[in-house]
N, CA, C, O and the ligand as a Tripos MOL2 file, in Angstrom:
@<TRIPOS>MOLECULE
protein
  229   227    58     0     0
PROTEIN
NO_CHARGES

@<TRIPOS>ATOM
      1 N         -12.8480    2.7990  100.0630 N.3       1 MET1
      2 CA        -12.5450    3.3340   98.7440 C.3       1 MET1
      3 C         -11.4450    4.3790   98.8350 C.2       1 MET1
      4 O         -10.4110    4.2490   98.1800 O.2       1 MET1
      5 N         -11.6500    5.3840   99.6170 N.am      2 SER2
      6 CA        -10.6240    6.3990   99.7480 C.3       2 SER2
      7 C          -9.5790    5.9590  100.7580 C.2       2 SER2
      8 O          -9.9080    5.4570  101.8330 O.2       2 SER2
      9 N          -8.3460    6.1480  100.4110 N.am      3 LYS3
     10 CA         -7.2450    5.7630  101.2630 C.3       3 LYS3
     11 C          -6.9040    6.9290  102.1730 C.2       3 LYS3
     12 O          -6.9620    8.0950  101.7830 O.2       3 LYS3
     13 N          -6.5480    6.5750  103.3940 N.am      4 HIS4
     14 CA         -6.2170    7.6440  104.3310 C.3       4 HIS4
     15 C          -4.9720    8.4010  103.8800 C.2       4 HIS4
     16 O          -3.9540    7.7990  103.5360 O.2       4 HIS4
     17 N          -5.0650    9.6910  103.8860 N.am      5 LEU5
     18 CA         -3.9330   10.5340  103.5280 C.3       5 LEU5
     19 C          -3.5070   11.3500  104.7340 C.2       5 LEU5
     20 O          -4.3370   11.8940  105.4630 O.2       5 LEU5
     21 N          -2.2270   11.4250  104.9270 N.am      6 LYS6
     22 CA         -1.7220   12.2270  106.0390 C.3       6 LYS6
     23 C          -1.9360   13.7130  105.7620 C.2       6 LYS6
     24 O          -2.1970   14.1280  104.6330 O.2       6 LYS6
     25 N          -1.8190   14.4890  106.8210 N.am      7 GLU7
     26 CA         -1.9480   15.9320  106.6510 C.3       7 GLU7
     27 C          -0.8080   16.4520  105.7710 C.2       7 GLU7
     28 O           0.2340   15.8130  105.6260 O.2       7 GLU7
     29 N          -1.0350   17.6040  105.2040 N.am      8 CYS8
     30 CA         -0.0520   18.1870  104.2970 C.3       8 CYS8
     31 C           1.2550   18.4850  105.0370 C.2       8 CYS8
     32 O           1.2390   19.1090  106.0980 O.2       8 CYS8
     33 N           2.3880   18.0390  104.4780 N.am      9 PRO9
     34 CA          3.6770   18.2920  105.1350 C.3       9 PRO9
     35 C           4.1210   19.7410  105.0390 C.2       9 PRO9
     36 O           5.0660   20.1520  105.7120 O.2       9 PRO9
     37 N           3.4490   20.5090  104.2120 N.am     10 PHE10
     38 CA          3.8590   21.8920  103.9980 C.3      10 PHE10
     39 C           3.0320   22.8780  104.8060 C.2      10 PHE10
     40 O           3.5750   23.8210  105.3810 O.2      10 PHE10
     41 N           1.7200   22.6650  104.8530 N.am     11 CYS11
     42 CA          0.8700   23.6360  105.5370 C.3      11 CYS11
     43 C           0.0480   22.9970  106.6490 C.2      11 CYS11
     44 O          -0.6990   23.6870  107.3430 O.2      11 CYS11
     45 N           0.1800   21.6650  106.8260 N.am     12 ALA12
     46 CA         -0.4730   20.9390  107.9070 C.3      12 ALA12
     47 C          -1.9840   20.8460  107.7660 C.2      12 ALA12
     48 O          -2.6680   20.4210  108.6980 O.2      12 ALA12
     49 N          -2.5120   21.2380  106.6170 N.am     13 ALA13
     50 CA         -3.9420   21.1110  106.3940 C.3      13 ALA13
     51 C          -4.3050   19.6530  106.1070 C.2      13 ALA13
     52 O          -3.5430   18.9280  105.4670 O.2      13 ALA13
     53 N          -5.4510   19.2440  106.5750 N.am     14 LYS14
     54 CA         -5.9360   17.9010  106.2510 C.3      14 LYS14
     55 C          -6.8640   18.0250  105.0480 C.2      14 LYS14
     56 O          -8.0510   17.7080  105.1110 O.2      14 LYS14
     57 N          -6.2890   18.4890  103.9720 N.am     15 ASP15
     58 CA         -7.0760   18.8850  102.8170 C.3      15 ASP15
     59 C          -6.5360   18.2620  101.5430 C.2      15 ASP15
     60 O          -6.7280   18.7880  100.4460 O.2      15 ASP15
     61 N          -5.8530   17.1280  101.7040 N.am     16 ALA16
     62 CA         -5.2380   16.4790  100.5440 C.3      16 ALA16
     63 C          -6.2010   15.4960   99.9060 C.2      16 ALA16
     64 O          -7.0100   14.8640  100.5860 O.2      16 ALA16
     65 N          -6.1040   15.3780   98.5940 N.am     17 CYS17
     66 CA         -6.9820   14.4690   97.8650 C.3      17 CYS17
     67 C          -6.2420   13.9070   96.6610 C.2      17 CYS17
     68 O          -5.4350   14.5920   96.0320 O.2      17 CYS17
     69 N          -6.5320   12.6470   96.3520 N.am     18 VAL18
     70 CA         -5.9510   12.0500   95.1480 C.3      18 VAL18
     71 C          -6.6810   12.5900   93.9220 C.2      18 VAL18
     72 O          -7.9100   12.5580   93.8500 O.2      18 VAL18
     73 N          -5.9160   13.0810   92.9720 N.am     19 VAL19
     74 CA         -6.4850   13.5420   91.7230 C.3      19 VAL19
     75 C          -5.7310   12.8990   90.5710 C.2      19 VAL19
     76 O          -4.6030   12.4380   90.7400 O.2      19 VAL19
     77 N          -6.3540   12.8680   89.4060 N.am     20 GLY20
     78 CA         -5.6630   12.3210   88.2560 C.3      20 GLY20
     79 C          -6.6160   11.6430   87.3080 C.2      20 GLY20
     80 O          -7.8350   11.7250   87.4570 O.2      20 GLY20
     81 N          -6.0330   10.9610   86.3160 N.am     21 GLU21
     82 CA         -6.8170   10.3130   85.3020 C.3      21 GLU21
     83 C          -6.5930    8.8060   85.3600 C.2      21 GLU21
     84 O          -6.1460    8.2770   86.3780 O.2      21 GLU21
     85 N          -6.8990    8.1340   84.2900 N.am     22 THR22
     86 CA         -6.9420    6.6730   84.3320 C.3      22 THR22
     87 C          -5.6250    6.0160   84.7140 C.2      22 THR22
     88 O          -5.6300    4.9890   85.3920 O.2      22 THR22
     89 N          -4.5190    6.5700   84.3040 N.am     23 ASP23
     90 CA         -3.2480    5.9050   84.5750 C.3      23 ASP23
     91 C          -2.1980    6.8460   85.1400 C.2      23 ASP23
     92 O          -1.0000    6.5710   85.0630 O.2      23 ASP23
     93 N          -2.6420    7.9400   85.6990 N.am     24 TRP24
     94 CA         -1.6910    8.8730   86.2880 C.3      24 TRP24
     95 C          -2.3830    9.6400   87.4030 C.2      24 TRP24
     96 O          -3.3460   10.3700   87.1690 O.2      24 TRP24
     97 N          -1.8780    9.4660   88.6180 N.am     25 PHE25
     98 CA         -2.5080   10.0780   89.7860 C.3      25 PHE25
     99 C          -1.4620   10.7770   90.6340 C.2      25 PHE25
    100 O          -0.2800   10.4340   90.6160 O.2      25 PHE25
    101 N          -1.9220   11.7460   91.3590 N.am     26 TYR26
    102 CA         -1.0640   12.3520   92.3750 C.3      26 TYR26
    103 C          -1.9420   12.9150   93.4770 C.2      26 TYR26
    104 O          -3.1370   13.1360   93.2840 O.2      26 TYR26
    105 N          -1.3440   13.1420   94.6220 N.am     27 VAL27
    106 CA         -2.0780   13.7300   95.7340 C.3      27 VAL27
    107 C          -1.7780   15.2050   95.7880 C.2      27 VAL27
    108 O          -0.6160   15.6100   95.7570 O.2      27 VAL27
    109 N          -2.8090   16.0050   95.8690 N.am     28 ALA28
    110 CA         -2.6430   17.4470   95.9130 C.3      28 ALA28
    111 C          -3.3080   18.0080   97.1620 C.2      28 ALA28
    112 O          -4.3380   17.5100   97.6150 O.2      28 ALA28
    113 N          -2.6990   19.0510   97.7050 N.am     29 CYS29
    114 CA         -3.2710   19.7740   98.8380 C.3      29 CYS29
    115 C          -4.0660   20.9490   98.3060 C.2      29 CYS29
    116 O          -3.5390   21.7850   97.5730 O.2      29 CYS29
    117 N          -5.3330   21.0110   98.6760 N.am     30 TYR30
    118 CA         -6.1670   22.0950   98.1760 C.3      30 TYR30
    119 C          -5.9110   23.4190   98.8750 C.2      30 TYR30
    120 O          -6.3670   24.4700   98.4240 O.2      30 TYR30
    121 N          -5.1770   23.3600   99.9800 N.am     31 THR31
    122 CA         -4.9130   24.5900  100.7110 C.3      31 THR31
    123 C          -3.6900   25.3250  100.1660 C.2      31 THR31
    124 O          -3.7450   26.5290   99.9170 O.2      31 THR31
    125 N          -2.5810   24.5960   99.9810 N.am     32 CYS32
    126 CA         -1.3590   25.2620   99.5220 C.3      32 CYS32
    127 C          -0.9260   24.7880   98.1430 C.2      32 CYS32
    128 O           0.0830   25.2590   97.6160 O.2      32 CYS32
    129 N          -1.6740   23.8630   97.5530 N.am     33 HIS33
    130 CA         -1.4240   23.3780   96.2020 C.3      33 HIS33
    131 C          -0.1310   22.5900   96.0640 C.2      33 HIS33
    132 O           0.4090   22.4600   94.9650 O.2      33 HIS33
    133 N           0.3630   22.0660   97.1730 N.am     34 ALA34
    134 CA          1.5020   21.1530   97.0890 C.3      34 ALA34
    135 C           1.0360   19.8510   96.4530 C.2      34 ALA34
    136 O          -0.1430   19.5040   96.5260 O.2      34 ALA34
    137 N           1.9740   19.1250   95.8260 N.am     35 ASP35
    138 CA          1.6300   17.8030   95.3410 C.3      35 ASP35
    139 C           2.6910   16.8040   95.7580 C.2      35 ASP35
    140 O           3.8490   17.1480   95.9970 O.2      35 ASP35
    141 N           2.2590   15.5650   95.8350 N.am     36 GLY36
    142 CA          3.1210   14.5260   96.3990 C.3      36 GLY36
    143 C           3.8870   13.7320   95.3760 C.2      36 GLY36
    144 O           4.6220   12.8120   95.7370 O.2      36 GLY36
    145 N           3.7390   14.0560   94.1190 N.am     37 GLY37
    146 CA          4.4470   13.3010   93.0920 C.3      37 GLY37
    147 C           3.5210   12.3170   92.4040 C.2      37 GLY37
    148 O           2.5920   11.7900   93.0160 O.2      37 GLY37
    149 N           3.7730   12.0780   91.1620 N.am     38 GLY38
    150 CA          2.8810   11.2510   90.3670 C.3      38 GLY38
    151 C           3.1430    9.7700   90.5330 C.2      38 GLY38
    152 O           4.2490    9.3500   90.8710 O.2      38 GLY38
    153 N           2.0960    8.9820   90.2860 N.am     39 ALA39
    154 CA          2.1990    7.5320   90.3130 C.3      39 ALA39
    155 C           1.1620    6.9630   89.3490 C.2      39 ALA39
    156 O           0.2340    7.6540   88.9270 O.2      39 ALA39
    157 N           1.3410    5.6960   89.0130 N.am     40 GLU40
    158 CA          0.4350    5.0830   88.0480 C.3      40 GLU40
    159 C          -0.8750    4.6230   88.6790 C.2      40 GLU40
    160 O          -1.8330    4.3180   87.9680 O.2      40 GLU40
    161 N          -0.9210    4.5720   89.9900 N.am     41 THR41
    162 CA         -2.1410    4.1560   90.6780 C.3      41 THR41
    163 C          -2.4660    5.1360   91.8040 C.2      41 THR41
    164 O          -1.5990    5.8760   92.2670 O.2      41 THR41
    165 N          -3.7280    5.1290   92.2350 N.am     42 LYS42
    166 CA         -4.1180    5.9780   93.3640 C.3      42 LYS42
    167 C          -3.3660    5.5710   94.6170 C.2      42 LYS42
    168 O          -2.9370    6.4110   95.4080 O.2      42 LYS42
    169 N          -3.2130    4.2520   94.7830 N.am     43 GLU43
    170 CA         -2.5050    3.7530   95.9610 C.3      43 GLU43
    171 C          -1.0520    4.2410   95.9590 C.2      43 GLU43
    172 O          -0.5160    4.6570   96.9860 O.2      43 GLU43
    173 N          -0.4300    4.1770   94.7710 N.am     44 GLY44
    174 CA          0.9540    4.6250   94.6660 C.3      44 GLY44
    175 C           1.0940    6.1010   94.9900 C.2      44 GLY44
    176 O           2.0430    6.5180   95.6550 O.2      44 GLY44
    177 N           0.1390    6.8870   94.5130 N.am     45 ALA45
    178 CA          0.1750    8.3170   94.7930 C.3      45 ALA45
    179 C          -0.0030    8.5810   96.2800 C.2      45 ALA45
    180 O           0.6580    9.4460   96.8550 O.2      45 ALA45
    181 N          -0.9060    7.8200   96.8970 N.am     46 ALA46
    182 CA         -1.1470    7.9830   98.3300 C.3      46 ALA46
    183 C           0.0860    7.5980   99.1300 C.2      46 ALA46
    184 O           0.4370    8.2620  100.1060 O.2      46 ALA46
    185 N           0.7440    6.5170   98.7110 N.am     47 ILE47
    186 CA          1.9590    6.0920   99.4030 C.3      47 ILE47
    187 C           3.0390    7.1610   99.2870 C.2      47 ILE47
    188 O           3.7320    7.4620  100.2590 O.2      47 ILE47
    189 N           3.1740    7.7200   98.1160 N.am     48 LYS48
    190 CA          4.1690    8.7770   97.9320 C.3      48 LYS48
    191 C           3.8840    9.9600   98.8500 C.2      48 LYS48
    192 O           4.7790   10.5020   99.4990 O.2      48 LYS48
    193 N           2.6300   10.3370   98.8830 N.am     49 TRP49
    194 CA          2.2440   11.4740   99.7240 C.3      49 TRP49
    195 C           2.5110   11.1710  101.1950 C.2      49 TRP49
    196 O           3.0940   11.9830  101.9140 O.2      49 TRP49
    197 N           2.0810   10.0090  101.6230 N.am     50 ASN50
    198 CA          2.2360    9.6400  103.0320 C.3      50 ASN50
    199 C           3.6990    9.5070  103.4190 C.2      50 ASN50
    200 O           4.0900    9.8700  104.5280 O.2      50 ASN50
    201 N           4.5080    8.9860  102.5000 N.am     51 THR51
    202 CA          5.9360    8.8710  102.7730 C.3      51 THR51
    203 C           6.5560   10.2540  102.9340 C.2      51 THR51
    204 O           7.3540   10.4980  103.8400 O.2      51 THR51
    205 N           6.1760   11.1330  102.0510 N.am     52 ARG52
    206 CA          6.7000   12.4920  102.1070 C.3      52 ARG52
    207 C           6.2520   13.1870  103.3860 C.2      52 ARG52
    208 O           7.0280   13.8920  104.0320 O.2      52 ARG52
    209 N           4.9820   12.9750  103.7410 N.am     53 ALA53
    210 CA          4.4510   13.6080  104.9380 C.3      53 ALA53
    211 C           5.1550   13.1190  106.1850 C.2      53 ALA53
    212 O           5.2360   13.8380  107.1810 O.2      53 ALA53
    213 N           5.6720   11.8780  106.1350 N.am     54 GLY54
    214 CA          6.3300   11.3150  107.3000 C.3      54 GLY54
    215 C           7.7660   11.7640  107.4580 C.2      54 GLY54
    216 O           8.3860   11.5210  108.4940 O.2      54 GLY54
    217 N           8.2980   12.4130  106.4460 N.am     55 GLU55
    218 CA          9.6820   12.8520  106.5170 C.3      55 GLU55
    219 C           9.7940   14.1560  107.2830 C.2      55 GLU55
    220 O           8.8740   14.9740  107.3050 O.2      55 GLU55
    221 N          10.9400   14.3240  107.9040 N.am     56 ASN56
    222 CA         11.2020   15.5810  108.5960 C.3      56 ASN56
    223 C          12.4820   16.1910  108.0490 C.2      56 ASN56
    224 O          13.4250   16.4530  108.7960 O.2      56 ASN56
    225 N          12.5090   16.4110  106.7700 N.am     57 ALA57
    226 CA         13.7250   16.9070  106.1200 C.3      57 ALA57
    227 C          13.8670   18.4090  106.3350 C.2      57 ALA57
    228 O          14.8300   19.0120  105.8620 O.2      57 ALA57
    229 ZN         -0.8200   22.0820  102.0620 Zn       58 ZN58
@<TRIPOS>BOND
     1     1     2 1
     2     2     3 1
     3     3     4 2
     4     3     5 am
     5     5     6 1
     6     6     7 1
     7     7     8 2
     8     7     9 am
     9     9    10 1
    10    10    11 1
    11    11    12 2
    12    11    13 am
    13    13    14 1
    14    14    15 1
    15    15    16 2
    16    15    17 am
    17    17    18 1
    18    18    19 1
    19    19    20 2
    20    19    21 am
    21    21    22 1
    22    22    23 1
    23    23    24 2
    24    23    25 am
    25    25    26 1
    26    26    27 1
    27    27    28 2
    28    27    29 am
    29    29    30 1
    30    30    31 1
    31    31    32 2
    32    31    33 am
    33    33    34 1
    34    34    35 1
    35    35    36 2
    36    35    37 am
    37    37    38 1
    38    38    39 1
    39    39    40 2
    40    39    41 am
    41    41    42 1
    42    42    43 1
    43    43    44 2
    44    43    45 am
    45    45    46 1
    46    46    47 1
    47    47    48 2
    48    47    49 am
    49    49    50 1
    50    50    51 1
    51    51    52 2
    52    51    53 am
    53    53    54 1
    54    54    55 1
    55    55    56 2
    56    55    57 am
    57    57    58 1
    58    58    59 1
    59    59    60 2
    60    59    61 am
    61    61    62 1
    62    62    63 1
    63    63    64 2
    64    63    65 am
    65    65    66 1
    66    66    67 1
    67    67    68 2
    68    67    69 am
    69    69    70 1
    70    70    71 1
    71    71    72 2
    72    71    73 am
    73    73    74 1
    74    74    75 1
    75    75    76 2
    76    75    77 am
    77    77    78 1
    78    78    79 1
    79    79    80 2
    80    79    81 am
    81    81    82 1
    82    82    83 1
    83    83    84 2
    84    83    85 am
    85    85    86 1
    86    86    87 1
    87    87    88 2
    88    87    89 am
    89    89    90 1
    90    90    91 1
    91    91    92 2
    92    91    93 am
    93    93    94 1
    94    94    95 1
    95    95    96 2
    96    95    97 am
    97    97    98 1
    98    98    99 1
    99    99   100 2
   100    99   101 am
   101   101   102 1
   102   102   103 1
   103   103   104 2
   104   103   105 am
   105   105   106 1
   106   106   107 1
   107   107   108 2
   108   107   109 am
   109   109   110 1
   110   110   111 1
   111   111   112 2
   112   111   113 am
   113   113   114 1
   114   114   115 1
   115   115   116 2
   116   115   117 am
   117   117   118 1
   118   118   119 1
   119   119   120 2
   120   119   121 am
   121   121   122 1
   122   122   123 1
   123   123   124 2
   124   123   125 am
   125   125   126 1
   126   126   127 1
   127   127   128 2
   128   127   129 am
   129   129   130 1
   130   130   131 1
   131   131   132 2
   132   131   133 am
   133   133   134 1
   134   134   135 1
   135   135   136 2
   136   135   137 am
   137   137   138 1
   138   138   139 1
   139   139   140 2
   140   139   141 am
   141   141   142 1
   142   142   143 1
   143   143   144 2
   144   143   145 am
   145   145   146 1
   146   146   147 1
   147   147   148 2
   148   147   149 am
   149   149   150 1
   150   150   151 1
   151   151   152 2
   152   151   153 am
   153   153   154 1
   154   154   155 1
   155   155   156 2
   156   155   157 am
   157   157   158 1
   158   158   159 1
   159   159   160 2
   160   159   161 am
   161   161   162 1
   162   162   163 1
   163   163   164 2
   164   163   165 am
   165   165   166 1
   166   166   167 1
   167   167   168 2
   168   167   169 am
   169   169   170 1
   170   170   171 1
   171   171   172 2
   172   171   173 am
   173   173   174 1
   174   174   175 1
   175   175   176 2
   176   175   177 am
   177   177   178 1
   178   178   179 1
   179   179   180 2
   180   179   181 am
   181   181   182 1
   182   182   183 1
   183   183   184 2
   184   183   185 am
   185   185   186 1
   186   186   187 1
   187   187   188 2
   188   187   189 am
   189   189   190 1
   190   190   191 1
   191   191   192 2
   192   191   193 am
   193   193   194 1
   194   194   195 1
   195   195   196 2
   196   195   197 am
   197   197   198 1
   198   198   199 1
   199   199   200 2
   200   199   201 am
   201   201   202 1
   202   202   203 1
   203   203   204 2
   204   203   205 am
   205   205   206 1
   206   206   207 1
   207   207   208 2
   208   207   209 am
   209   209   210 1
   210   210   211 1
   211   211   212 2
   212   211   213 am
   213   213   214 1
   214   214   215 1
   215   215   216 2
   216   215   217 am
   217   217   218 1
   218   218   219 1
   219   219   220 2
   220   219   221 am
   221   221   222 1
   222   222   223 1
   223   223   224 2
   224   223   225 am
   225   225   226 1
   226   226   227 1
   227   227   228 2
@<TRIPOS>SUBSTRUCTURE
     1 MET1         2 RESIDUE 1 A MET
     2 SER2         6 RESIDUE 1 A SER
     3 LYS3        10 RESIDUE 1 A LYS
     4 HIS4        14 RESIDUE 1 A HIS
     5 LEU5        18 RESIDUE 1 A LEU
     6 LYS6        22 RESIDUE 1 A LYS
     7 GLU7        26 RESIDUE 1 A GLU
     8 CYS8        30 RESIDUE 1 A CYS
     9 PRO9        34 RESIDUE 1 A PRO
    10 PHE10       38 RESIDUE 1 A PHE
    11 CYS11       42 RESIDUE 1 A CYS
    12 ALA12       46 RESIDUE 1 A ALA
    13 ALA13       50 RESIDUE 1 A ALA
    14 LYS14       54 RESIDUE 1 A LYS
    15 ASP15       58 RESIDUE 1 A ASP
    16 ALA16       62 RESIDUE 1 A ALA
    17 CYS17       66 RESIDUE 1 A CYS
    18 VAL18       70 RESIDUE 1 A VAL
    19 VAL19       74 RESIDUE 1 A VAL
    20 GLY20       78 RESIDUE 1 A GLY
    21 GLU21       82 RESIDUE 1 A GLU
    22 THR22       86 RESIDUE 1 A THR
    23 ASP23       90 RESIDUE 1 A ASP
    24 TRP24       94 RESIDUE 1 A TRP
    25 PHE25       98 RESIDUE 1 A PHE
    26 TYR26      102 RESIDUE 1 A TYR
    27 VAL27      106 RESIDUE 1 A VAL
    28 ALA28      110 RESIDUE 1 A ALA
    29 CYS29      114 RESIDUE 1 A CYS
    30 TYR30      118 RESIDUE 1 A TYR
    31 THR31      122 RESIDUE 1 A THR
    32 CYS32      126 RESIDUE 1 A CYS
    33 HIS33      130 RESIDUE 1 A HIS
    34 ALA34      134 RESIDUE 1 A ALA
    35 ASP35      138 RESIDUE 1 A ASP
    36 GLY36      142 RESIDUE 1 A GLY
    37 GLY37      146 RESIDUE 1 A GLY
    38 GLY38      150 RESIDUE 1 A GLY
    39 ALA39      154 RESIDUE 1 A ALA
    40 GLU40      158 RESIDUE 1 A GLU
    41 THR41      162 RESIDUE 1 A THR
    42 LYS42      166 RESIDUE 1 A LYS
    43 GLU43      170 RESIDUE 1 A GLU
    44 GLY44      174 RESIDUE 1 A GLY
    45 ALA45      178 RESIDUE 1 A ALA
    46 ALA46      182 RESIDUE 1 A ALA
    47 ILE47      186 RESIDUE 1 A ILE
    48 LYS48      190 RESIDUE 1 A LYS
    49 TRP49      194 RESIDUE 1 A TRP
    50 ASN50      198 RESIDUE 1 A ASN
    51 THR51      202 RESIDUE 1 A THR
    52 ARG52      206 RESIDUE 1 A ARG
    53 ALA53      210 RESIDUE 1 A ALA
    54 GLY54      214 RESIDUE 1 A GLY
    55 GLU55      218 RESIDUE 1 A GLU
    56 ASN56      222 RESIDUE 1 A ASN
    57 ALA57      226 RESIDUE 1 A ALA
    58 ZN58       229 GROUP 0 **** ****
């Protein structure tokens, strides 16, 4: 059910969770309150978060 989320790219906490409503979701870090960007599905939000976490910008 829950999709694996990478650790937070900002604070490195493994404290991220998908939040949102029926047609709008995003991944938020409960430690530093970063968010990964909105998407229409939980999967999309998770992908956005994971993609961002994988970047080394
Ligand atoms: Zn964080």
